[in-house]
MOPAC internal coordinates of N, CA, C and O (Angstrom, degrees):
PM7 1SCF
backbone

  N    0.0000 0     0.00 0     0.00 0    0    0    0
  C    1.4374 1     0.00 0     0.00 0    1    0    0
  C    1.5284 1   110.48 1     0.00 0    2    1    0
  O    1.2310 1   120.81 1   142.66 1    3    2    1
  N    1.3278 1   116.06 1   -37.34 1    3    2    1
  C    1.4633 1   119.03 1   179.22 1    5    3    2
  C    1.5210 1   111.20 1   -64.99 1    6    5    3
  O    1.2310 1   120.72 1   141.48 1    7    6    5
  N    1.3368 1   116.23 1   -38.52 1    7    6    5
  C    1.4623 1   119.32 1   179.16 1    9    7    6
  C    1.5200 1   110.47 1   -64.48 1   10    9    7
  O    1.2310 1   120.82 1   138.57 1   11   10    9
  N    1.3425 1   116.05 1   -41.43 1   11   10    9
  C    1.4585 1   120.25 1   179.92 1   13   11   10
  C    1.5269 1   110.40 1   -62.55 1   14   13   11
  O    1.2310 1   120.15 1   136.10 1   15   14   13
  N    1.3041 1   117.31 1   -43.90 1   15   14   13
  C    1.4615 1   121.46 1   178.12 1   17   15   14
  C    1.5233 1   110.45 1   -63.58 1   18   17   15
  O    1.2310 1   120.62 1   137.46 1   19   18   17
  N    1.3224 1   116.43 1   -42.54 1   19   18   17
  C    1.4607 1   120.75 1   178.52 1   21   19   18
  C    1.5295 1   110.51 1   -61.28 1   22   21   19
  O    1.2310 1   120.67 1   133.35 1   23   22   21
  N    1.3397 1   116.33 1   -46.65 1   23   22   21
  C    1.4669 1   120.13 1  -178.64 1   25   23   22
  C    1.5296 1   111.03 1   -63.89 1   26   25   23
  O    1.2310 1   120.30 1   142.02 1   27   26   25
  N    1.3263 1   117.04 1   -37.98 1   27   26   25
  C    1.4621 1   119.84 1   177.21 1   29   27   26
  C    1.5290 1   109.75 1   -63.52 1   30   29   27
  O    1.2310 1   120.39 1   139.00 1   31   30   29
  N    1.3179 1   116.86 1   -41.00 1   31   30   29
  C    1.4593 1   120.75 1   177.67 1   33   31   30
  C    1.5155 1   112.38 1   -63.91 1   34   33   31
  O    1.2310 1   120.90 1   138.87 1   35   34   33
  N    1.3273 1   115.88 1   -41.13 1   35   34   33
  C    1.4675 1   120.24 1   177.68 1   37   35   34
  C    1.5240 1   110.00 1   -62.51 1   38   37   35
  O    1.2310 1   120.71 1   135.93 1   39   38   37
  N    1.3306 1   116.25 1   -44.07 1   39   38   37
  C    1.4672 1   120.10 1  -179.62 1   41   39   38
  C    1.5262 1   110.93 1   -62.45 1   42   41   39
  O    1.2310 1   120.35 1   134.98 1   43   42   41
  N    1.3145 1   116.93 1   -45.02 1   43   42   41
  C    1.4656 1   120.50 1   179.37 1   45   43   42
  C    1.5258 1   110.09 1   -63.66 1   46   45   43
  O    1.2310 1   120.29 1   135.84 1   47   46   45
  N    1.3179 1   117.05 1   -44.16 1   47   46   45
  C    1.4598 1   120.36 1   178.61 1   49   47   46
  C    1.5162 1   112.28 1   -62.07 1   50   49   47
  O    1.2310 1   120.91 1   140.23 1   51   50   49
  N    1.3205 1   115.86 1   -39.77 1   51   50   49
  C    1.4625 1   119.68 1   179.24 1   53   51   50
  C    1.5228 1   110.45 1   -63.49 1   54   53   51
  O    1.2310 1   121.11 1   132.64 1   55   54   53
  N    1.3336 1   115.48 1   -47.36 1   55   54   53
  C    1.4624 1   119.45 1  -177.82 1   57   55   54
  C    1.5239 1   110.50 1   -63.48 1   58   57   55
  O    1.2310 1   120.47 1   135.54 1   59   58   57
  N    1.3282 1   116.71 1   -44.46 1   59   58   57
  C    1.4613 1   119.46 1  -178.06 1   61   59   58
  C    1.5250 1   112.03 1   -69.96 1   62   61   59
  O    1.2310 1   120.28 1   150.05 1   63   62   61
  N    1.3228 1   117.07 1   -29.95 1   63   62   61
  C    1.4518 1   120.07 1  -177.39 1   65   63   62
  C    1.5182 1   114.74 1   -94.17 1   66   65   63
  O    1.2310 1   120.39 1   171.07 1   67   66   65
  N    1.3047 1   116.86 1    -8.93 1   67   66   65
  C    1.4653 1   119.91 1  -176.88 1   69   67   66
  C    1.5253 1   110.70 1   -69.87 1   70   69   67
  O    1.2310 1   121.11 1   -37.14 1   71   70   69
  N    1.3198 1   115.48 1   142.86 1   71   70   69
  C    1.4619 1   119.67 1   178.72 1   73   71   70
  C    1.5222 1   111.11 1   -68.15 1   74   73   71
  O    1.2310 1   120.89 1   147.34 1   75   74   73
  N    1.3214 1   115.90 1   -32.66 1   75   74   73
  C    1.4586 1   119.21 1  -178.74 1   77   75   74
  C    1.5252 1   110.84 1   -70.00 1   78   77   75
  O    1.2310 1   120.27 1   156.33 1   79   78   77
  N    1.3255 1   117.09 1   -23.67 1   79   78   77
  C    1.4575 1   122.20 1   174.22 1   81   79   78
  C    1.5103 1   114.38 1    57.59 1   82   81   79
  O    1.2310 1   120.73 1    65.04 1   83   82   81
  N    1.3049 1   116.21 1  -114.96 1   83   82   81
  C    1.4621 1   123.06 1  -172.97 1   85   83   82
  C    1.5229 1   112.44 1   -61.63 1   86   85   83
  O    1.2310 1   119.92 1   140.77 1   87   86   85
  N    1.3217 1   117.76 1   -39.23 1   87   86   85
  C    1.4679 1   120.74 1  -179.40 1   89   87   86
  C    1.5268 1   110.53 1   -61.43 1   90   89   87
  O    1.2310 1   121.03 1   133.94 1   91   90   89
  N    1.3087 1   115.64 1   -46.06 1   91   90   89
  C    1.4659 1   119.79 1  -179.51 1   93   91   90
  C    1.5240 1   110.44 1   -65.89 1   94   93   91
  O    1.2310 1   120.75 1   140.75 1   95   94   93
  N    1.3177 1   116.17 1   -39.25 1   95   94   93
  C    1.4589 1   120.65 1   177.16 1   97   95   94
  C    1.5240 1   110.31 1   -59.00 1   98   97   95
  O    1.2310 1   120.41 1   134.77 1   99   98   97
  N    1.3215 1   116.82 1   -45.23 1   99   98   97
  C    1.4676 1   120.78 1  -179.86 1  101   99   98
  C    1.5281 1   110.97 1   -63.78 1  102  101   99
  O    1.2310 1   120.13 1   140.82 1  103  102  101
  N    1.3352 1   117.36 1   -39.18 1  103  102  101
  C    1.4656 1   120.73 1   177.05 1  105  103  102
  C    1.5238 1   110.90 1   -61.56 1  106  105  103
  O    1.2310 1   120.81 1   131.76 1  107  106  105
  N    1.3199 1   116.06 1   -48.24 1  107  106  105
  C    1.4644 1   120.19 1  -179.78 1  109  107  106
  C    1.5241 1   111.24 1   -63.19 1  110  109  107
  O    1.2310 1   120.74 1   139.76 1  111  110  109
  N    1.3136 1   116.18 1   -40.24 1  111  110  109
  C    1.4610 1   120.90 1   179.47 1  113  111  110
  C    1.5274 1   110.58 1   -63.03 1  114  113  111
  O    1.2310 1   120.37 1   135.63 1  115  114  113
  N    1.3216 1   116.89 1   -44.37 1  115  114  113
  C    1.4641 1   121.42 1   179.84 1  117  115  114
  C    1.5295 1   110.96 1   -63.65 1  118  117  115
  O    1.2310 1   120.36 1   135.74 1  119  118  117
  N    1.3273 1   116.92 1   -44.26 1  119  118  117
  C    1.4691 1   120.38 1   178.87 1  121  119  118
  C    1.5236 1   111.40 1   -63.26 1  122  121  119
  O    1.2310 1   120.80 1   139.28 1  123  122  121
  N    1.3224 1   116.08 1   -40.72 1  123  122  121
  C    1.4593 1   120.23 1   179.26 1  125  123  122
  C    1.5203 1   110.61 1   -64.35 1  126  125  123
  O    1.2310 1   120.26 1   136.76 1  127  126  125
  N    1.3198 1   117.11 1   -43.24 1  127  126  125
  C    1.4647 1   120.41 1   179.07 1  129  127  126
  C    1.5250 1   110.99 1   -63.18 1  130  129  127
  O    1.2310 1   120.46 1   138.69 1  131  130  129
  N    1.3400 1   116.73 1   -41.31 1  131  130  129
  C    1.4690 1   119.66 1   177.47 1  133  131  130
  C    1.5219 1   110.97 1   -64.24 1  134  133  131
  O    1.2310 1   120.90 1   138.60 1  135  134  133
  N    1.3285 1   115.89 1   -41.40 1  135  134  133
  C    1.4575 1   120.39 1   179.51 1  137  135  134
  C    1.5262 1   110.65 1   -62.10 1  138  137  135
  O    1.2310 1   120.47 1   134.63 1  139  138  137
  N    1.3219 1   116.71 1   -45.37 1  139  138  137
  C    1.4590 1   120.47 1  -178.55 1  141  139  138
  C    1.5271 1   112.55 1   -71.69 1  142  141  139
  O    1.2310 1   119.86 1   159.96 1  143  142  141
  N    1.3208 1   117.88 1   -20.04 1  143  142  141
  C    1.4586 1   121.16 1   177.51 1  145  143  142
  C    1.5270 1   111.52 1   -81.24 1  146  145  143
  O    1.2310 1   119.90 1   165.10 1  147  146  145
  N    1.3169 1   117.79 1   -14.90 1  147  146  145
  C    1.4591 1   122.85 1   179.77 1  149  147  146
  C    1.5302 1   109.29 1   -65.47 1  150  149  147
  O    1.2310 1   119.95 1   -54.40 1  151  150  149
  N    1.3438 1   117.70 1   125.60 1  151  150  149
  C    1.4683 1   120.32 1  -178.39 1  153  151  150
  C    1.5324 1   113.68 1   -58.02 1  154  153  151
  O    1.2310 1   119.74 1   143.45 1  155  154  153
  N    1.3103 1   118.09 1   -36.55 1  155  154  153
  C    1.4653 1   120.40 1   179.86 1  157  155  154
  C    1.5299 1   110.63 1   -65.01 1  158  157  155
  O    1.2310 1   120.75 1   138.46 1  159  158  157
  N    1.3202 1   116.18 1   -41.54 1  159  158  157
  C    1.4617 1   120.43 1   178.96 1  161  159  158
  C    1.5221 1   109.91 1   -67.47 1  162  161  159
  O    1.2310 1   120.53 1   137.92 1  163  162  161
  N    1.3331 1   116.60 1   -42.08 1  163  162  161
  C    1.4709 1   120.38 1   178.75 1  165  163  162
  C    1.5202 1   110.70 1   -59.68 1  166  165  163
  O    1.2310 1   120.68 1   135.47 1  167  166  165
  N    1.3436 1   116.31 1   -44.53 1  167  166  165
  C    1.4653 1   119.82 1   179.55 1  169  167  166
  C    1.5220 1   110.84 1   -62.06 1  170  169  167
  O    1.2310 1   120.52 1   138.40 1  171  170  169
  N    1.3233 1   116.61 1   -41.60 1  171  170  169
  C    1.4622 1   120.49 1   179.59 1  173  171  170
  C    1.5233 1   110.88 1   -65.13 1  174  173  171
  O    1.2310 1   120.16 1   137.34 1  175  174  173
  N    1.3143 1   117.29 1   -42.66 1  175  174  173
  C    1.4662 1   121.36 1   178.77 1  177  175  174
  C    1.5219 1   110.19 1   -63.61 1  178  177  175
  O    1.2310 1   120.36 1   135.09 1  179  178  177
  N    1.3334 1   116.93 1   -44.91 1  179  178  177
  C    1.4643 1   120.40 1   178.90 1  181  179  178
  C    1.5168 1   111.15 1   -62.87 1  182  181  179
  O    1.2310 1   120.67 1   138.46 1  183  182  181
  N    1.3328 1   116.32 1   -41.54 1  183  182  181
  C    1.4619 1   120.78 1   178.98 1  185  183  182
  C    1.5245 1   110.96 1   -63.95 1  186  185  183
  O    1.2310 1   120.44 1   137.18 1  187  186  185
  N    1.3175 1   116.76 1   -42.82 1  187  186  185
  C    1.4667 1   120.59 1   179.01 1  189  187  186
  C    1.5249 1   110.84 1   -64.86 1  190  189  187
  O    1.2310 1   120.34 1   140.04 1  191  190  189
  N    1.3184 1   116.95 1   -39.96 1  191  190  189
  C    1.4672 1   120.39 1   178.79 1  193  191  190
  C    1.5214 1   110.61 1   -64.54 1  194  193  191
  O    1.2310 1   120.67 1   137.39 1  195  194  193
  N    1.3335 1   116.33 1   -42.61 1  195  194  193
  C    1.4628 1   119.96 1   179.03 1  197  195  194
  C    1.5310 1   110.58 1   -64.84 1  198  197  195
  O    1.2310 1   120.23 1   137.44 1  199  198  197
  N    1.3124 1   117.16 1   -42.56 1  199  198  197
  C    1.4686 1   120.69 1   177.76 1  201  199  198
  C    1.5246 1   110.77 1   -61.58 1  202  201  199
  O    1.2310 1   120.60 1   139.75 1  203  202  201
  N    1.3106 1   116.45 1   -40.25 1  203  202  201
  C    1.4652 1   120.71 1   178.02 1  205  203  202
  C    1.5156 1   111.99 1   -63.68 1  206  205  203
  O    1.2310 1   120.58 1   137.47 1  207  206  205
  N    1.3376 1   116.50 1   -42.53 1  207  206  205
  C    1.4654 1   119.72 1   177.81 1  209  207  206
  C    1.5186 1   111.17 1   -63.83 1  210  209  207
  O    1.2310 1   120.36 1   138.96 1  211  210  209
  N    1.3404 1   116.92 1   -41.04 1  211  210  209
  C    1.4640 1   120.31 1   179.06 1  213  211  210
  C    1.5269 1   110.90 1   -65.11 1  214  213  211
  O    1.2310 1   120.29 1   137.77 1  215  214  213
  N    1.3203 1   117.04 1   -42.23 1  215  214  213
  C    1.4668 1   120.45 1   179.05 1  217  215  214
  C    1.5279 1   110.40 1   -64.16 1  218  217  215
  O    1.2310 1   120.32 1   140.44 1  219  218  217
  N    1.3246 1   116.99 1   -39.56 1  219  218  217
  C    1.4643 1   120.47 1   178.58 1  221  219  218
  C    1.5231 1   110.78 1   -65.32 1  222  221  219
  O    1.2310 1   120.44 1   140.54 1  223  222  221
  N    1.3284 1   116.77 1   -39.46 1  223  222  221
  C    1.4660 1   120.10 1   178.34 1  225  223  222
  C    1.5279 1   110.62 1   -65.11 1  226  225  223
  O    1.2310 1   120.54 1   138.03 1  227  226  225
  N    1.3423 1   116.57 1   -41.97 1  227  226  225
  C    1.4729 1   119.51 1   177.70 1  229  227  226
  C    1.5262 1   110.78 1   -63.47 1  230  229  227
  O    1.2310 1   120.75 1   137.38 1  231  230  229
  N    1.3244 1   116.17 1   -42.62 1  231  230  229
  C    1.4675 1   119.86 1   179.68 1  233  231  230
  C    1.5231 1   110.54 1   -63.59 1  234  233  231
  O    1.2310 1   120.33 1   139.14 1  235  234  233
  N    1.3241 1   116.98 1   -40.86 1  235  234  233
  C    1.4656 1   120.09 1   178.21 1  237  235  234
  C    1.5187 1   110.11 1   -63.27 1  238  237  235
  O    1.2310 1   120.53 1   141.51 1  239  238  237
  N    1.3340 1   116.59 1   -38.49 1  239  238  237
  C    1.4629 1   120.18 1   177.55 1  241  239  238
  C    1.5143 1   112.04 1   -64.08 1  242  241  239
  O    1.2310 1   120.47 1   137.94 1  243  242  241
  N    1.3190 1   116.71 1   -42.06 1  243  242  241
  C    1.4668 1   120.91 1   178.98 1  245  243  242
  C    1.5273 1   110.01 1   -64.18 1  246  245  243
  O    1.2310 1   120.47 1   136.27 1  247  246  245
  N    1.3249 1   116.70 1   -43.73 1  247  246  245
  C    1.4622 1   120.00 1   178.43 1  249  247  246
  C    1.5258 1   110.10 1   -62.21 1  250  249  247
  O    1.2310 1   120.52 1   136.51 1  251  250  249
  N    1.3253 1   116.61 1   -43.49 1  251  250  249
  C    1.4648 1   119.92 1   179.50 1  253  251  250
  C    1.5204 1   110.71 1   -62.55 1  254  253  251
  O    1.2310 1   120.18 1   138.96 1  255  254  253
  N    1.3364 1   117.25 1   -41.04 1  255  254  253
  C    1.4625 1   120.77 1  -179.69 1  257  255  254
  C    1.5256 1   111.90 1   -68.00 1  258  257  255
  O    1.2310 1   120.25 1   138.80 1  259  258  257
  N    1.3117 1   117.12 1   -41.20 1  259  258  257
  C    1.4684 1   120.52 1  -174.27 1  261  259  258
  C    1.5177 1   114.04 1   -86.11 1  262  261  259
  O    1.2310 1   120.16 1   146.12 1  263  262  261
  N    1.3080 1   117.30 1   -33.88 1  263  262  261
  C    1.4628 1   119.31 1  -174.52 1  265  263  262
  C    1.5216 1   112.63 1  -121.70 1  266  265  263
  O    1.2310 1   120.24 1  -176.18 1  267  266  265
  N    1.3121 1   117.15 1     3.82 1  267  266  265
  C    1.4667 1   120.69 1  -175.41 1  269  267  266
  C    1.5070 1   113.93 1   -57.39 1  270  269  267
  O    1.2310 1   119.83 1   142.06 1  271  270  269
  N    1.3302 1   117.92 1   -37.94 1  271  270  269
  C    1.4640 1   119.97 1  -178.57 1  273  271  270
  C    1.5266 1   112.26 1   -73.14 1  274  273  271
  O    1.2310 1   119.68 1   165.44 1  275  274  273
  N    1.3208 1   118.21 1   -14.56 1  275  274  273
  C    1.4626 1   122.09 1   178.91 1  277  275  274
  C    1.5236 1   112.56 1   -97.59 1  278  277  275
  O    1.2310 1   120.74 1   173.17 1  279  278  277
  N    1.3364 1   116.19 1    -6.83 1  279  278  277
  C    1.4599 1   120.72 1  -178.62 1  281  279  278
  C    1.5229 1   110.00 1   -97.41 1  282  281  279
  O    1.2310 1   120.10 1   -23.66 1  283  282  281
  N    1.3279 1   117.41 1   156.34 1  283  282  281
  C    1.4660 1   119.34 1   173.09 1  285  283  282
  C    1.5294 1   109.74 1   -57.46 1  286  285  283
  O    1.2310 1   120.51 1   -31.17 1  287  286  285
  N    1.3096 1   116.63 1   148.83 1  287  286  285
  C    1.4632 1   121.80 1  -175.36 1  289  287  286
  C    1.5138 1   114.18 1   -53.25 1  290  289  287
  O    1.2310 1   120.19 1   136.92 1  291  290  289
  N    1.3318 1   117.24 1   -43.08 1  291  290  289
  C    1.4631 1   119.76 1  -177.47 1  293  291  290
  C    1.5301 1   111.32 1   -65.60 1  294  293  291
  O    1.2310 1   120.17 1   141.50 1  295  294  293
  N    1.3188 1   117.28 1   -38.50 1  295  294  293
  C    1.4697 1   121.26 1   179.61 1  297  295  294
  C    1.5191 1   110.08 1   -68.68 1  298  297  295
  O    1.2310 1   120.37 1   134.82 1  299  298  297
  N    1.3288 1   116.90 1   -45.18 1  299  298  297
  C    1.4608 1   120.80 1   179.99 1  301  299  298
  C    1.5217 1   110.56 1   -61.49 1  302  301  299
  O    1.2310 1   120.19 1   139.31 1  303  302  301
  N    1.3235 1   117.24 1   -40.69 1  303  302  301
  C    1.4687 1   120.56 1  -179.80 1  305  303  302
  C    1.5245 1   110.97 1   -65.59 1  306  305  303
  O    1.2310 1   120.08 1   140.26 1  307  306  305
  N    1.3233 1   117.45 1   -39.74 1  307  306  305
  C    1.4716 1   120.36 1   177.15 1  309  307  306
  C    1.5220 1   110.67 1   -63.04 1  310  309  307
  O    1.2310 1   120.40 1   136.57 1  311  310  309
  N    1.3178 1   116.83 1   -43.43 1  311  310  309
  C    1.4664 1   120.07 1   178.86 1  313  311  310
  C    1.5208 1   110.71 1   -62.21 1  314  313  311
  O    1.2310 1   120.39 1   138.07 1  315  314  313
  N    1.3224 1   116.87 1   -41.93 1  315  314  313
  C    1.4649 1   119.58 1   179.85 1  317  315  314
  C    1.5224 1   110.94 1   -64.82 1  318  317  315
  O    1.2310 1   120.27 1   139.88 1  319  318  317
  N    1.3307 1   117.09 1   -40.12 1  319  318  317
  C    1.4636 1   119.27 1  -178.73 1  321  319  318
  C    1.5272 1   110.99 1   -69.34 1  322  321  319
  O    1.2310 1   119.85 1   142.72 1  323  322  321
  N    1.3166 1   117.90 1   -37.28 1  323  322  321
  C    1.4676 1   121.32 1   178.01 1  325  323  322
  C    1.5192 1   110.51 1   -70.32 1  326  325  323
  O    1.2310 1   120.60 1   138.15 1  327  326  325
  N    1.3145 1   116.46 1   -41.85 1  327  326  325
  C    1.4564 1   121.27 1  -177.30 1  329  327  326
  C    1.5070 1   113.92 1   -81.51 1  330  329  327
  O    1.2310 1   120.02 1   174.33 1  331  330  329
  N    1.3371 1   117.56 1    -5.67 1  331  330  329
  C    1.4538 1   120.29 1   179.10 1  333  331  330
  C    1.5109 1   113.12 1    77.84 1  334  333  331
  O    1.2310 1   119.91 1  -158.05 1  335  334  333
  N    1.3293 1   117.78 1    21.95 1  335  334  333
  C    1.4621 1   121.34 1  -179.74 1  337  335  334
  C    1.5162 1   110.01 1  -111.56 1  338  337  335
  O    1.2310 1   119.83 1  -129.25 1  339  338  337
  N    1.3000 1   117.93 1    50.75 1  339  338  337
  C    1.4647 1   121.14 1   178.77 1  341  339  338
  C    1.5109 1   110.18 1   -90.80 1  342  341  339
  O    1.2310 1   120.86 1    21.24 1  343  342  341
  N    1.3235 1   115.96 1  -158.76 1  343  342  341
  C    1.4517 1   120.54 1   174.21 1  345  343  342
  C    1.4991 1   113.16 1    83.28 1  346  345  343
  O    1.2310 1   121.16 1    22.55 1  347  346  345
  N    1.3513 1   115.39 1  -157.45 1  347  346  345
  C    1.4603 1   122.10 1  -173.42 1  349  347  346
  C    1.5174 1   111.71 1   -63.12 1  350  349  347
  O    1.2310 1   120.50 1   139.46 1  351  350  349
  N    1.3241 1   116.65 1   -40.54 1  351  350  349
  C    1.4579 1   119.24 1  -179.35 1  353  351  350
  C    1.5221 1   110.66 1   -58.85 1  354  353  351
  O    1.2310 1   120.74 1   137.34 1  355  354  353
  N    1.3285 1   116.20 1   -42.66 1  355  354  353
  C    1.4531 1   120.52 1   180.00 1  357  355  354
  C    1.5117 1   112.11 1   -65.32 1  358  357  355
  O    1.2310 1   120.01 1   140.24 1  359  358  357
  N    1.3611 1   117.60 1   -39.76 1  359  358  357
  C    1.4526 1   119.05 1  -178.61 1  361  359  358
  C    1.5188 1   111.09 1   -73.65 1  362  361  359
  O    1.2310 1   119.33 1   147.15 1  363  362  361
  N    1.3476 1   118.88 1   -32.85 1  363  362  361
  C    1.4626 1   121.41 1   176.09 1  365  363  362
  C    1.5133 1   110.21 1   -62.98 1  366  365  363
  O    1.2310 1   120.66 1   135.70 1  367  366  365
  N    1.3094 1   116.34 1   -44.30 1  367  366  365
  C    1.4586 1   121.29 1  -178.74 1  369  367  366
  C    1.5199 1   109.92 1   -65.49 1  370  369  367
  O    1.2310 1   120.64 1   140.31 1  371  370  369
  N    1.3274 1   116.39 1   -39.69 1  371  370  369
  C    1.4566 1   121.07 1  -178.73 1  373  371  370
  C    1.5224 1   110.55 1   -63.30 1  374  373  371
  O    1.2310 1   120.25 1   141.10 1  375  374  373
  N    1.3449 1   117.14 1   -38.90 1  375  374  373
  C    1.4558 1   121.17 1  -175.38 1  377  375  374
  C    1.5181 1   112.07 1   -72.73 1  378  377  375
  O    1.2310 1   118.98 1   151.28 1  379  378  377
  N    1.3252 1   119.55 1   -28.72 1  379  378  377
  C    1.4671 1   120.94 1  -175.99 1  381  379  378
  C    1.4903 1   113.87 1   -81.22 1  382  381  379
  O    1.2310 1   120.10 1   180.00 1  383  382  381

């Protein structure tokens, strides 16, 4: 994530500092739009987004399992619902 933020900053700095200014910005914008319109790139982006959502759900489940009894009930329940760890197991843990 830090690399992505850094690269975005570099790109913005380049565009703002470039002598060509608006022309170069339009070129970069057009190339980016073409790149994002490519079906292979779209599939990769969608796949990465789905993987990220799955990893976040697993992480939320782990947090709910490990720290759920130390969290306020409403927070623990949200984590369980996001992580897919609801049901009887979640209510047993909540009660103890």
